[in-house]
All heavy atoms as TSV, in Angstrom:
chain	resi	resn	atom	element	x	y	z
A	1	MET	N	N	11.208	1.067	4.412
A	1	MET	CA	C	10.561	1.046	5.653
A	1	MET	C	C	10.212	-0.257	5.978
A	1	MET	O	O	9.559	-1.112	5.285
A	1	MET	CB	C	9.164	1.898	5.482
A	1	MET	CG	C	8.402	1.988	6.688
A	1	MET	SD	S	7.050	3.155	6.499
A	1	MET	CE	C	5.607	2.072	6.675
A	2	PRO	N	N	10.529	-0.733	7.285
A	2	PRO	CA	C	10.344	-2.078	7.677
A	2	PRO	C	C	8.853	-2.346	7.887
A	2	PRO	O	O	8.098	-1.345	8.155
A	2	PRO	CB	C	11.072	-2.202	8.950
A	2	PRO	CG	C	11.244	-0.852	9.419
A	2	PRO	CD	C	11.286	0.000	8.203
A	3	LEU	N	N	8.357	-3.598	7.678
A	3	LEU	CA	C	7.035	-3.932	7.844
A	3	LEU	C	C	6.653	-3.862	9.364
A	3	LEU	O	O	7.412	-4.318	10.187
A	3	LEU	CB	C	6.751	-5.218	7.351
A	3	LEU	CG	C	6.837	-5.564	5.837
A	3	LEU	CD1	C	6.628	-6.944	5.523
A	3	LEU	CD2	C	5.776	-4.709	5.093
A	4	ALA	N	N	5.539	-3.210	9.638
A	4	ALA	CA	C	5.048	-3.123	10.993
A	4	ALA	C	C	4.469	-4.449	11.443
A	4	ALA	O	O	4.016	-5.209	10.735
A	4	ALA	CB	C	4.000	-2.092	11.187
A	5	THR	N	N	4.719	-4.769	12.691
A	5	THR	CA	C	4.204	-6.035	13.182
A	5	THR	C	C	2.628	-5.885	13.509
A	5	THR	O	O	2.237	-4.822	13.430
A	5	THR	CB	C	4.875	-6.347	14.604
A	5	THR	OG1	O	4.580	-5.468	15.500
A	5	THR	CG2	C	6.288	-6.441	14.464
A	6	ILE	N	N	1.952	-6.917	13.600
A	6	ILE	CA	C	0.565	-6.918	13.881
A	6	ILE	C	C	0.334	-6.129	15.135
A	6	ILE	O	O	-0.673	-5.283	15.234
A	6	ILE	CB	C	-0.033	-8.358	13.976
A	6	ILE	CG1	C	-0.056	-8.963	12.559
A	6	ILE	CG2	C	-1.475	-8.303	14.434
A	6	ILE	CD1	C	-0.574	-10.325	12.549
A	7	SER	N	N	1.155	-6.222	16.131
A	7	SER	CA	C	0.960	-5.606	17.391
A	7	SER	C	C	1.137	-4.036	17.171
A	7	SER	O	O	0.322	-3.188	17.723
A	7	SER	CB	C	2.092	-6.041	18.397
A	7	SER	OG	O	1.976	-5.321	19.552
A	8	ASP	N	N	2.096	-3.660	16.327
A	8	ASP	CA	C	2.209	-2.225	16.065
A	8	ASP	C	C	0.955	-1.756	15.351
A	8	ASP	O	O	0.461	-0.641	15.555
A	8	ASP	CB	C	3.462	-2.039	15.114
A	8	ASP	CG	C	4.779	-2.349	15.788
A	8	ASP	OD1	O	4.789	-2.164	17.065
A	8	ASP	OD2	O	5.742	-2.546	15.058
A	9	LEU	N	N	0.447	-2.404	14.381
A	9	LEU	CA	C	-0.704	-2.129	13.601
A	9	LEU	C	C	-1.914	-2.015	14.467
A	9	LEU	O	O	-2.772	-1.049	14.367
A	9	LEU	CB	C	-0.899	-3.146	12.440
A	9	LEU	CG	C	0.102	-3.128	11.272
A	9	LEU	CD1	C	-0.195	-4.275	10.449
A	9	LEU	CD2	C	0.078	-1.814	10.599
A	10	LEU	N	N	-2.094	-2.951	15.317
A	10	LEU	CA	C	-3.157	-2.911	16.347
A	10	LEU	C	C	-3.145	-1.642	17.234
A	10	LEU	O	O	-4.186	-0.987	17.432
A	10	LEU	CB	C	-3.257	-4.135	17.191
A	10	LEU	CG	C	-3.725	-5.531	16.373
A	10	LEU	CD1	C	-3.498	-6.652	17.279
A	10	LEU	CD2	C	-5.077	-5.413	15.893
A	11	GLN	N	N	-1.908	-1.352	17.581
A	11	GLN	CA	C	-1.666	-0.081	18.480
A	11	GLN	C	C	-2.116	1.043	17.776
A	11	GLN	O	O	-2.740	2.002	18.237
A	11	GLN	CB	C	-0.302	-0.073	19.048
A	11	GLN	CG	C	-0.004	1.091	19.963
A	11	GLN	CD	C	-0.833	1.217	21.153
A	11	GLN	OE1	O	-1.173	0.145	21.689
A	11	GLN	NE2	N	-1.282	2.304	21.534
A	12	ARG	N	N	-1.589	1.199	16.481
A	12	ARG	CA	C	-1.922	2.407	15.757
A	12	ARG	C	C	-3.407	2.498	15.422
A	12	ARG	O	O	-3.948	3.564	15.389
A	12	ARG	CB	C	-1.134	2.230	14.386
A	12	ARG	CG	C	-1.427	3.361	13.429
A	12	ARG	CD	C	-0.830	4.694	13.995
A	12	ARG	NE	N	-1.111	5.755	13.023
A	12	ARG	CZ	C	-1.525	7.148	13.418
A	12	ARG	NH1	N	-1.659	7.293	14.786
A	12	ARG	NH2	N	-1.709	7.919	12.511
A	13	ARG	N	N	-4.100	1.237	15.160
A	13	ARG	CA	C	-5.531	1.341	14.936
A	13	ARG	C	C	-6.203	1.795	16.149
A	13	ARG	O	O	-7.119	2.715	16.141
A	13	ARG	CB	C	-5.972	-0.108	14.512
A	13	ARG	CG	C	-7.539	0.058	14.336
A	13	ARG	CD	C	-8.016	-1.255	13.679
A	13	ARG	NE	N	-7.983	-2.345	14.690
A	13	ARG	CZ	C	-8.413	-3.630	14.459
A	13	ARG	NH1	N	-8.846	-3.933	13.290
A	13	ARG	NH2	N	-8.275	-4.546	15.404
A	14	LYS	N	N	-5.799	1.410	17.378
A	14	LYS	CA	C	-6.395	1.940	18.598
A	14	LYS	C	C	-6.168	3.511	18.825
A	14	LYS	O	O	-7.153	4.128	19.195
A	14	LYS	CB	C	-5.760	1.166	19.834
A	14	LYS	CG	C	-6.393	1.511	21.117
A	14	LYS	CD	C	-5.754	0.723	22.233
A	14	LYS	CE	C	-6.247	1.162	23.590
A	14	LYS	NZ	N	-5.565	0.406	24.644
A	15	GLU	N	N	-4.968	3.886	18.433
A	15	GLU	CA	C	-4.748	5.415	18.531
A	15	GLU	C	C	-5.647	6.127	17.584
A	15	GLU	O	O	-6.242	7.199	18.040
A	15	GLU	CB	C	-3.312	5.685	18.238
A	15	GLU	CG	C	-2.416	5.034	19.288
A	15	GLU	CD	C	-0.915	5.201	18.800
A	15	GLU	OE1	O	-0.607	5.722	17.693
A	15	GLU	OE2	O	0.079	4.789	19.559
A	16	LEU	N	N	-5.858	5.641	16.355
A	16	LEU	CA	C	-6.684	6.326	15.353
A	16	LEU	C	C	-8.104	6.395	15.883
A	16	LEU	O	O	-8.825	7.369	15.740
A	16	LEU	CB	C	-6.577	5.614	14.071
A	16	LEU	CG	C	-5.205	5.794	13.297
A	16	LEU	CD1	C	-5.206	4.894	12.163
A	16	LEU	CD2	C	-5.044	7.328	12.804
A	17	GLU	N	N	-8.542	5.216	16.462
A	17	GLU	CA	C	-9.954	5.116	16.843
A	17	GLU	C	C	-10.181	6.177	18.138
A	17	GLU	O	O	-11.199	6.860	18.178
A	17	GLU	CB	C	-10.249	3.705	17.402
A	17	GLU	CG	C	-10.351	2.703	16.165
A	17	GLU	CD	C	-10.510	1.284	16.671
A	17	GLU	OE1	O	-10.070	0.935	17.752
A	17	GLU	OE2	O	-10.913	0.528	15.875
A	18	GLN	N	N	-9.073	6.250	18.882
A	18	GLN	CA	C	-9.297	7.121	20.066
A	18	GLN	C	C	-9.349	8.498	19.553
A	18	GLN	O	O	-10.174	9.398	20.076
A	18	GLN	CB	C	-8.200	6.945	21.047
A	18	GLN	CG	C	-8.238	5.683	21.829
A	18	GLN	CD	C	-6.956	5.432	22.711
A	18	GLN	OE1	O	-5.865	5.941	22.379
A	18	GLN	NE2	N	-7.075	4.553	23.749
A	19	ASN	N	N	-8.377	8.960	18.590
A	19	ASN	CA	C	-8.451	10.283	18.051
A	19	ASN	C	C	-9.704	10.584	17.390
A	19	ASN	O	O	-10.199	11.815	17.528
A	19	ASN	CB	C	-7.270	10.398	17.120
A	19	ASN	CG	C	-5.904	10.504	17.801
A	19	ASN	OD1	O	-5.802	10.735	19.029
A	19	ASN	ND2	N	-4.881	10.061	17.163
A	20	LEU	N	N	-10.270	9.683	16.614
A	20	LEU	CA	C	-11.580	9.895	15.963
A	20	LEU	C	C	-12.658	10.199	17.049
A	20	LEU	O	O	-13.530	11.127	16.832
A	20	LEU	CB	C	-11.941	8.704	15.060
A	20	LEU	CG	C	-11.246	8.649	13.750
A	20	LEU	CD1	C	-11.539	7.387	13.030
A	20	LEU	CD2	C	-11.809	9.814	12.889
A	21	GLN	N	N	-12.616	9.437	17.994
A	21	GLN	CA	C	-13.665	9.576	19.141
A	21	GLN	C	C	-13.591	10.914	19.763
A	21	GLN	O	O	-14.480	11.582	19.988
A	21	GLN	CB	C	-13.542	8.537	20.178
A	21	GLN	CG	C	-14.667	8.407	21.129
A	21	GLN	CD	C	-16.039	8.283	20.453
A	21	GLN	OE1	O	-16.184	7.355	19.718
A	21	GLN	NE2	N	-16.975	9.009	20.736
A	22	LEU	N	N	-12.292	11.465	20.033
A	22	LEU	CA	C	-12.039	12.763	20.464
A	22	LEU	C	C	-12.636	13.797	19.566
A	22	LEU	O	O	-13.259	14.753	20.124
A	22	LEU	CB	C	-10.664	12.994	20.842
A	22	LEU	CG	C	-9.965	12.237	22.003
A	22	LEU	CD1	C	-8.546	12.438	22.003
A	22	LEU	CD2	C	-10.519	12.693	23.259
A	23	LEU	N	N	-12.399	13.662	18.355
A	23	LEU	CA	C	-12.888	14.612	17.356
A	23	LEU	C	C	-14.401	14.680	17.344
A	23	LEU	O	O	-15.050	15.704	17.383
A	23	LEU	CB	C	-12.319	14.304	16.033
A	23	LEU	CG	C	-10.928	14.605	15.695
A	23	LEU	CD1	C	-10.407	13.979	14.432
A	23	LEU	CD2	C	-10.676	16.085	15.670
A	24	PHE	N	N	-14.986	13.503	17.379
A	24	PHE	CA	C	-16.486	13.469	17.322
A	24	PHE	C	C	-17.032	13.929	18.586
A	24	PHE	O	O	-18.062	14.757	18.463
A	24	PHE	CB	C	-16.972	11.952	17.101
A	24	PHE	CG	C	-16.809	11.571	15.723
A	24	PHE	CD1	C	-16.230	10.272	15.570
A	24	PHE	CD2	C	-17.407	12.058	14.612
A	24	PHE	CE1	C	-16.071	9.645	14.272
A	24	PHE	CE2	C	-17.269	11.622	13.299
A	24	PHE	CZ	C	-16.585	10.396	13.156
A	25	ASN	N	N	-16.419	13.757	19.737
A	25	ASN	CA	C	-16.949	14.334	20.989
A	25	ASN	C	C	-16.849	15.885	21.024
A	25	ASN	O	O	-17.734	16.451	21.631
A	25	ASN	CB	C	-16.100	13.732	22.211
A	25	ASN	CG	C	-16.400	12.266	22.348
A	25	ASN	OD1	O	-17.411	11.681	21.943
A	25	ASN	ND2	N	-15.576	11.603	23.182
A	26	ARG	N	N	-15.874	16.448	20.337
A	26	ARG	CA	C	-15.726	17.872	20.374
A	26	ARG	C	C	-16.439	18.709	19.172
A	26	ARG	O	O	-16.615	19.803	19.210
A	26	ARG	CB	C	-14.254	18.202	20.376
A	26	ARG	CG	C	-13.446	17.812	21.554
A	26	ARG	CD	C	-13.840	18.676	22.633
A	26	ARG	NE	N	-12.971	18.388	23.808
A	26	ARG	CZ	C	-12.724	19.106	24.819
A	26	ARG	NH1	N	-13.347	20.321	24.838
A	26	ARG	NH2	N	-12.067	18.744	25.817
A	27	SER	N	N	-16.759	17.836	18.178
A	27	SER	CA	C	-17.371	18.523	16.964
A	27	SER	C	C	-18.512	19.402	17.205
A	27	SER	O	O	-18.665	20.384	16.413
A	27	SER	CB	C	-17.649	17.461	15.960
A	27	SER	OG	O	-18.765	16.533	16.480
A	28	CYS	N	N	-19.307	19.135	18.117
A	28	CYS	CA	C	-20.498	20.025	18.459
A	28	CYS	C	C	-20.076	21.299	18.893
A	28	CYS	O	O	-20.913	22.333	18.917
A	28	CYS	CB	C	-21.466	19.413	19.422
A	28	CYS	SG	S	-20.729	19.119	20.994
A	29	GLN	N	N	-18.879	21.559	19.311
A	29	GLN	CA	C	-18.343	22.882	19.761
A	29	GLN	C	C	-17.559	23.601	18.800
A	29	GLN	O	O	-17.122	24.729	19.061
A	29	GLN	CB	C	-17.415	22.582	21.089
A	29	GLN	CG	C	-18.114	21.905	22.208
A	29	GLN	CD	C	-17.151	21.497	23.280
A	29	GLN	OE1	O	-15.957	21.681	23.132
A	29	GLN	NE2	N	-17.814	20.825	24.348
A	30	TRP	N	N	-17.386	23.081	17.610
A	30	TRP	CA	C	-16.544	23.732	16.602
A	30	TRP	C	C	-17.211	24.805	15.916
A	30	TRP	O	O	-18.522	24.903	15.759
A	30	TRP	CB	C	-16.224	22.764	15.507
A	30	TRP	CG	C	-15.325	21.626	15.972
A	30	TRP	CD1	C	-14.620	21.520	17.052
A	30	TRP	CD2	C	-15.020	20.324	15.262
A	30	TRP	NE1	N	-13.762	20.397	17.107
A	30	TRP	CE2	C	-14.173	19.643	16.005
A	30	TRP	CE3	C	-15.530	19.827	14.003
A	30	TRP	CZ2	C	-13.720	18.350	15.592
A	30	TRP	CZ3	C	-14.999	18.593	13.645
A	30	TRP	CH2	C	-14.141	17.905	14.346
A	31	SER	N	N	-16.475	25.837	15.513
A	31	SER	CA	C	-16.979	26.981	14.770
A	31	SER	C	C	-16.979	26.505	13.347
A	31	SER	O	O	-16.718	25.333	13.010
A	31	SER	CB	C	-15.967	28.168	14.803
A	31	SER	OG	O	-14.721	27.763	14.136
A	32	ARG	N	N	-17.527	27.282	12.509
A	32	ARG	CA	C	-17.671	27.026	11.079
A	32	ARG	C	C	-16.446	26.589	10.381
A	32	ARG	O	O	-16.320	25.468	9.707
A	32	ARG	CB	C	-18.402	28.054	10.337
A	32	ARG	CG	C	-18.628	27.746	8.850
A	32	ARG	CD	C	-19.372	28.851	8.151
A	32	ARG	NE	N	-19.750	28.377	6.868
A	32	ARG	CZ	C	-20.993	28.450	6.334
A	32	ARG	NH1	N	-21.868	29.127	7.005
A	32	ARG	NH2	N	-21.353	28.007	5.214
A	33	ALA	N	N	-15.410	27.403	10.580
A	33	ALA	CA	C	-14.056	27.040	10.066
A	33	ALA	C	C	-13.434	25.806	10.640
A	33	ALA	O	O	-12.901	24.936	9.939
A	33	ALA	CB	C	-13.080	28.175	10.272
A	34	GLU	N	N	-13.715	25.596	11.898
A	34	GLU	CA	C	-13.118	24.319	12.533
A	34	GLU	C	C	-13.907	23.074	12.008
A	34	GLU	O	O	-13.371	22.068	11.899
A	34	GLU	CB	C	-13.356	24.414	14.103
A	34	GLU	CG	C	-12.387	25.412	14.733
A	34	GLU	CD	C	-12.681	25.680	16.193
A	34	GLU	OE1	O	-13.939	25.726	16.471
A	34	GLU	OE2	O	-11.722	25.891	16.942
A	35	ARG	N	N	-15.224	23.230	11.697
A	35	ARG	CA	C	-15.923	22.170	11.128
A	35	ARG	C	C	-15.362	21.629	9.787
A	35	ARG	O	O	-15.265	20.420	9.508
A	35	ARG	CB	C	-17.468	22.446	10.930
A	35	ARG	CG	C	-18.198	22.350	12.277
A	35	ARG	CD	C	-19.732	22.376	11.989
A	35	ARG	NE	N	-20.131	23.482	11.290
A	35	ARG	CZ	C	-20.661	24.680	11.764
A	35	ARG	NH1	N	-20.646	24.769	13.145
A	35	ARG	NH2	N	-21.111	25.684	11.042
A	36	VAL	N	N	-14.877	22.571	8.961
A	36	VAL	CA	C	-14.380	22.365	7.712
A	36	VAL	C	C	-13.009	21.583	7.874
A	36	VAL	O	O	-12.820	20.442	7.276
A	36	VAL	CB	C	-14.181	23.531	6.779
A	36	VAL	CG1	C	-13.283	23.175	5.561
A	36	VAL	CG2	C	-15.445	24.175	6.463
A	37	ARG	N	N	-12.137	22.064	8.882
A	37	ARG	CA	C	-10.842	21.376	9.040
A	37	ARG	C	C	-11.153	20.115	9.739
A	37	ARG	O	O	-10.424	19.231	9.467
A	37	ARG	CB	C	-10.064	22.299	9.846
A	37	ARG	CG	C	-9.620	23.583	9.155
A	37	ARG	CD	C	-8.633	24.462	9.928
A	37	ARG	NE	N	-7.538	23.724	10.492
A	37	ARG	CZ	C	-7.001	23.858	11.725
A	37	ARG	NH1	N	-7.569	24.779	12.523
A	37	ARG	NH2	N	-6.008	23.184	12.125
A	38	GLY	N	N	-12.021	20.119	10.688
A	38	GLY	CA	C	-12.316	18.813	11.449
A	38	GLY	C	C	-12.890	17.818	10.506
A	38	GLY	O	O	-12.454	16.590	10.686
A	39	ALA	N	N	-13.753	18.060	9.609
A	39	ALA	CA	C	-14.181	17.116	8.649
A	39	ALA	C	C	-13.132	16.502	7.766
A	39	ALA	O	O	-13.041	15.259	7.460
A	39	ALA	CB	C	-15.265	17.632	7.684
A	40	ALA	N	N	-12.025	17.390	7.332
A	40	ALA	CA	C	-11.012	16.878	6.579
A	40	ALA	C	C	-10.116	15.921	7.498
A	40	ALA	O	O	-9.589	14.942	6.939
A	40	ALA	CB	C	-10.152	18.026	6.100
A	41	THR	N	N	-10.004	16.281	8.674
A	41	THR	CA	C	-9.077	15.520	9.613
A	41	THR	C	C	-9.865	14.116	9.963
A	41	THR	O	O	-9.202	13.081	9.869
A	41	THR	CB	C	-8.930	16.196	10.885
A	41	THR	OG1	O	-8.245	17.463	10.714
A	41	THR	CG2	C	-7.990	15.344	11.815
A	42	ILE	N	N	-11.132	14.157	9.997
A	42	ILE	CA	C	-11.857	12.947	10.311
A	42	ILE	C	C	-11.731	12.079	9.043
A	42	ILE	O	O	-11.501	10.872	9.168
A	42	ILE	CB	C	-13.338	13.256	10.691
A	42	ILE	CG1	C	-13.347	13.807	12.082
A	42	ILE	CG2	C	-14.191	11.994	10.461
A	42	ILE	CD1	C	-14.712	14.276	12.465
A	43	GLU	N	N	-11.858	12.643	7.822
A	43	GLU	CA	C	-11.749	11.940	6.635
A	43	GLU	C	C	-10.340	11.191	6.465
A	43	GLU	O	O	-10.243	10.020	6.108
A	43	GLU	CB	C	-12.008	12.699	5.455
A	43	GLU	CG	C	-11.961	11.980	4.102
A	43	GLU	CD	C	-12.465	12.935	2.913
A	43	GLU	OE1	O	-13.038	13.975	3.189
A	43	GLU	OE2	O	-12.010	12.483	1.814
A	44	ASN	N	N	-9.375	11.964	6.820
A	44	ASN	CA	C	-8.024	11.429	6.738
A	44	ASN	C	C	-7.814	10.386	7.771
A	44	ASN	O	O	-7.153	9.247	7.375
A	44	ASN	CB	C	-7.077	12.694	7.054
A	44	ASN	CG	C	-5.477	12.238	6.919
A	44	ASN	OD1	O	-5.034	11.532	7.830
A	44	ASN	ND2	N	-4.877	12.740	5.929
A	45	LEU	N	N	-8.155	10.503	8.942
A	45	LEU	CA	C	-8.009	9.519	9.999
A	45	LEU	C	C	-8.827	8.340	9.586
A	45	LEU	O	O	-8.345	7.103	9.868
A	45	LEU	CB	C	-8.405	10.049	11.309
A	45	LEU	CG	C	-7.488	11.088	11.943
A	45	LEU	CD1	C	-8.026	11.549	13.327
A	45	LEU	CD2	C	-6.007	10.668	12.057
A	46	THR	N	N	-10.068	8.401	9.117
A	46	THR	CA	C	-10.846	7.324	8.658
A	46	THR	C	C	-10.104	6.524	7.601
A	46	THR	O	O	-10.072	5.268	7.549
A	46	THR	CB	C	-12.221	7.793	8.248
A	46	THR	OG1	O	-12.813	8.459	9.343
A	46	THR	CG2	C	-13.131	6.617	7.858
A	47	GLN	N	N	-9.461	7.185	6.646
A	47	GLN	CA	C	-8.781	6.559	5.529
A	47	GLN	C	C	-7.523	5.771	6.100
A	47	GLN	O	O	-7.213	4.709	5.668
A	47	GLN	CB	C	-8.311	7.510	4.608
A	47	GLN	CG	C	-7.510	6.921	3.317
A	47	GLN	CD	C	-8.320	5.938	2.537
A	47	GLN	OE1	O	-9.550	6.104	2.314
A	47	GLN	NE2	N	-7.689	4.887	2.064
A	48	GLN	N	N	-6.897	6.333	6.965
A	48	GLN	CA	C	-5.727	5.789	7.627
A	48	GLN	C	C	-6.213	4.470	8.413
A	48	GLN	O	O	-5.579	3.373	8.332
A	48	GLN	CB	C	-5.004	6.609	8.561
A	48	GLN	CG	C	-4.202	7.739	7.959
A	48	GLN	CD	C	-3.586	8.581	9.043
A	48	GLN	OE1	O	-2.855	8.027	9.930
A	48	GLN	NE2	N	-3.725	9.867	8.883
A	49	LEU	N	N	-7.376	4.562	9.106
A	49	LEU	CA	C	-7.956	3.403	9.840
A	49	LEU	C	C	-8.252	2.305	8.914
A	49	LEU	O	O	-7.952	1.131	9.100
A	49	LEU	CB	C	-9.175	3.853	10.610
A	49	LEU	CG	C	-9.840	2.872	11.543
A	49	LEU	CD1	C	-8.878	2.447	12.594
A	49	LEU	CD2	C	-11.023	3.522	12.184
A	50	PHE	N	N	-8.904	2.661	7.750
A	50	PHE	CA	C	-9.176	1.594	6.694
A	50	PHE	C	C	-8.030	0.899	6.263
A	50	PHE	O	O	-7.929	-0.283	6.067
A	50	PHE	CB	C	-9.914	2.319	5.571
A	50	PHE	CG	C	-10.306	1.384	4.427
A	50	PHE	CD1	C	-11.349	0.596	4.496
A	50	PHE	CD2	C	-9.458	1.509	3.212
A	50	PHE	CE1	C	-11.682	-0.361	3.455
A	50	PHE	CE2	C	-9.842	0.542	2.251
A	50	PHE	CZ	C	-10.922	-0.320	2.386
A	51	GLU	N	N	-6.933	1.698	5.945
A	51	GLU	CA	C	-5.605	1.025	5.392
A	51	GLU	C	C	-5.073	0.213	6.403
A	51	GLU	O	O	-4.426	-0.880	6.075
A	51	GLU	CB	C	-4.807	2.239	4.955
A	51	GLU	CG	C	-5.262	3.000	3.743
A	51	GLU	CD	C	-4.450	4.225	3.328
A	51	GLU	OE1	O	-3.471	4.499	4.148
A	51	GLU	OE2	O	-4.863	4.902	2.419
A	52	ILE	N	N	-5.039	0.574	7.642
A	52	ILE	CA	C	-4.437	-0.180	8.693
A	52	ILE	C	C	-5.163	-1.571	8.906
A	52	ILE	O	O	-4.639	-2.555	9.071
A	52	ILE	CB	C	-4.188	0.576	10.018
A	52	ILE	CG1	C	-3.050	1.558	9.801
A	52	ILE	CG2	C	-3.999	-0.375	11.203
A	52	ILE	CD1	C	-2.750	2.380	10.974
A	53	THR	N	N	-6.541	-1.376	8.813
A	53	THR	CA	C	-7.396	-2.582	8.939
A	53	THR	C	C	-7.117	-3.577	7.850
A	53	THR	O	O	-7.014	-4.742	8.162
A	53	THR	CB	C	-8.874	-2.142	9.055
A	53	THR	OG1	O	-9.094	-1.301	10.199
A	53	THR	CG2	C	-9.785	-3.359	9.253
A	54	GLU	N	N	-6.929	-3.051	6.746
A	54	GLU	CA	C	-6.592	-3.979	5.530
A	54	GLU	C	C	-5.256	-4.680	5.778
A	54	GLU	O	O	-5.077	-5.814	5.483
A	54	GLU	CB	C	-6.498	-3.089	4.242
A	54	GLU	CG	C	-7.934	-2.809	3.645
A	54	GLU	CD	C	-7.738	-2.033	2.280
A	54	GLU	OE1	O	-6.705	-1.447	2.074
A	54	GLU	OE2	O	-8.622	-2.400	1.541
A	55	GLN	N	N	-4.334	-3.873	6.287
A	55	GLN	CA	C	-3.006	-4.493	6.594
A	55	GLN	C	C	-3.102	-5.559	7.600
A	55	GLN	O	O	-2.343	-6.570	7.502
A	55	GLN	CB	C	-1.963	-3.408	6.989
A	55	GLN	CG	C	-1.565	-2.431	5.884
A	55	GLN	CD	C	-0.683	-1.343	6.517
A	55	GLN	OE1	O	0.007	-1.510	7.444
A	55	GLN	NE2	N	-0.765	-0.215	5.702
A	56	ILE	N	N	-3.849	-5.388	8.649
A	56	ILE	CA	C	-4.066	-6.283	9.725
A	56	ILE	C	C	-4.687	-7.530	9.216
A	56	ILE	O	O	-4.234	-8.682	9.486
A	56	ILE	CB	C	-4.857	-5.643	10.960
A	56	ILE	CG1	C	-4.070	-4.650	11.650
A	56	ILE	CG2	C	-5.311	-6.768	11.839
A	56	ILE	CD1	C	-4.871	-3.720	12.578
A	57	ASP	N	N	-5.739	-7.421	8.363
A	57	ASP	CA	C	-6.456	-8.513	7.725
A	57	ASP	C	C	-5.500	-9.237	6.791
A	57	ASP	O	O	-5.460	-10.508	6.858
A	57	ASP	CB	C	-7.707	-7.957	6.916
A	57	ASP	CG	C	-8.789	-7.424	7.831
A	57	ASP	OD1	O	-8.805	-7.618	9.022
A	57	ASP	OD2	O	-9.657	-6.728	7.245
A	58	ALA	N	N	-4.678	-8.715	6.077
A	58	ALA	CA	C	-3.798	-9.317	5.170
A	58	ALA	C	C	-2.640	-10.086	6.016
A	58	ALA	O	O	-2.350	-11.198	5.743
A	58	ALA	CB	C	-2.973	-8.294	4.309
A	59	ALA	N	N	-2.264	-9.484	7.161
A	59	ALA	CA	C	-1.317	-10.165	8.053
A	59	ALA	C	C	-1.844	-11.454	8.629
A	59	ALA	O	O	-1.249	-12.431	8.703
A	59	ALA	CB	C	-0.757	-9.203	9.125
A	60	HIS	N	N	-3.184	-11.327	9.050
A	60	HIS	CA	C	-3.712	-12.523	9.676
A	60	HIS	C	C	-3.907	-13.598	8.562
A	60	HIS	O	O	-3.954	-14.756	8.925
A	60	HIS	CB	C	-5.145	-12.034	10.163
A	60	HIS	CG	C	-5.056	-11.412	11.502
A	60	HIS	ND1	N	-4.399	-12.012	12.533
A	60	HIS	CD2	C	-5.472	-10.179	11.923
A	60	HIS	CE1	C	-4.479	-11.202	13.656
A	60	HIS	NE2	N	-5.150	-10.084	13.244
A	61	ALA	N	N	-4.211	-13.205	7.251
A	61	ALA	CA	C	-4.384	-14.146	6.295
A	61	ALA	C	C	-3.129	-14.869	5.807
A	61	ALA	O	O	-3.227	-15.951	5.254
A	61	ALA	CB	C	-5.101	-13.438	5.090
A	62	ALA	N	N	-2.036	-14.153	6.039
A	62	ALA	CA	C	-0.763	-14.797	5.598
A	62	ALA	C	C	-0.262	-15.945	6.453
A	62	ALA	O	O	-0.671	-16.223	7.364
A	62	ALA	CB	C	0.304	-13.562	5.639
């Protein structure tokens, strides 16, 4: 897999942040089952966001 450019990483981070915001905005309307799935999705996206931020930081440091 080719290394992503900083621009690609920044774009992906923006998308993840937007998706997380959408989930948080809708979370008050979720049923119990949706809350369980939603929490797992939020956790997954948050982990991806953390990993991408680390990659961006490493690219800036290089």
